[in-house]
Every structure is written in structure tokens, then in C-alpha cells.
N, C-alpha and C positions, 0 to 999 in steps of 0.2 A: 516441577522440572527445574533443572539447573539453568543458569543463564546461557551457558554454552549450548545446551540442548534446545532452548528456546530460539537462540540465534540460528542454529542449523535448521530448525523446523520452519522459521520464517523465510529463510533463504530458499528452502525447498518449495514452500507454498507459493512464493512469488514467482519462482522459476516455472512451476507447474501451471500457474495461472497464465503466465505469458505464453507458454507452449500451447495452451488451449485457446489462445487468441484474445484473452481478456486485456482490456486497456485500463481498467479501473477496479480496484479491490478495496474493501473496508477491512482494516486491521484493528482489532479491538485490543487495547492494552490494559484497560481498566484505569481507574482514577487513583488507585492507591488508597492507603489508609488516611483518615482525616488528619493525622499528625504529620504526614509527609507525603511526598510523591512516591508512587509505586515504582518498582524496579523496571518493569517493562515500559511504563510511561516515560521514564528517563532514558532507558537504553535504546529503545527502538529507533528514535530519530538519529542517534549516534550510529547505530548499525547501518541505517539507510544511507549514510554518508561514506561507508566503507567501499573500496573498489569493487568487491564482488557484488554488492547490492547496486552500485551505480551503473553496472552493466544492464540491470533490469529496470531500474527506477528512474523516471523522468523527474518527478516532483512528488511532494506530499503536503498535506494540509490537515489541520484538525477538522474532524467531522462536524456536520451540523448537529445541533442539539438533539434532534429526533433520531440521529444515527449514532449517538453516544457522546457528542461534544468533545470535551477534553480527554475523554477516556477512549477515544478511537481516532484513527487517521484514515483519510482517503489517500490511497497510494496509486499514482498514475504510472503505468508500466510502459516501457518502450515497446514499440511495435516490433514484431519479428521481421525477418527479411521479406523481400517483395514477392517471393513464391509461396507465402503462407497466408494469403488473404482468406478471410471468411467468405462463405458462399454468398452472404447477404451484403458483402462489401463493408461490413462494420457500421452500417447506417444506424442500427439501434443504439449502439454505444455512443455514436456521435450525438444523437438526440438526447441521451441521458447526460452526457458531459456538458451540454449547453446550459443545463439548469443548475450546475454546481458552481460553488464559489471559485474565484480566480486562484490559480496555483502559485505557490512560492517555489523558488528554485534555490 
């Protein structure tokens, strides 16, 4: 797929995840070829800094080795408005977040 298509798909994916109440997603970029960095590995962090993405994204960090390491990113999403709480209050997500590395902003 083209970079523009990948950009649009990532924006739609993050928007959909936020709409479903997710606060953390794993974005797999791949590591690229051994001779250089992959296009997505290079571009996704740049995209996440764009205004359209900043409306959705709080922070991101390279994933742990068992989740893909340098070839994947944990992306923390902004919570939706106060009227969109999950029935369980989001407690499951909070427990999962406690075990993850600290976030960079």
C-alpha cells in the first residue's frame, strides 16, 4: 500500500479503537530491511505527531521485545468524553497499563 494509504488506515484504526473505548493499542510497523530502516518504522512516529493524530494519541513508546520491540509501538489513546465510559469503568485497561513501561510524550 502507498504511504498515504497507510497513513489514512492508521488514522482510521486509531479513531476506531478510541471509539470502542480502547486506551492502548499495539501498532506493528516492522523493522525494515537489514540495510536500513523500514518506511513505516520511520514514518509512523512522524505521523503520530501530526495534529489529526494528536487529537487521538496521548503518547507512544517502542514495544517490549515480546511484543515486537523496535518493530512495534505501544500507542496510548486519549479517553473519549465523560459520557462514554465503559461498563466496567475501564478497570481492566488500568491493570494492564500498570505493567507497561513509562510513556514518553
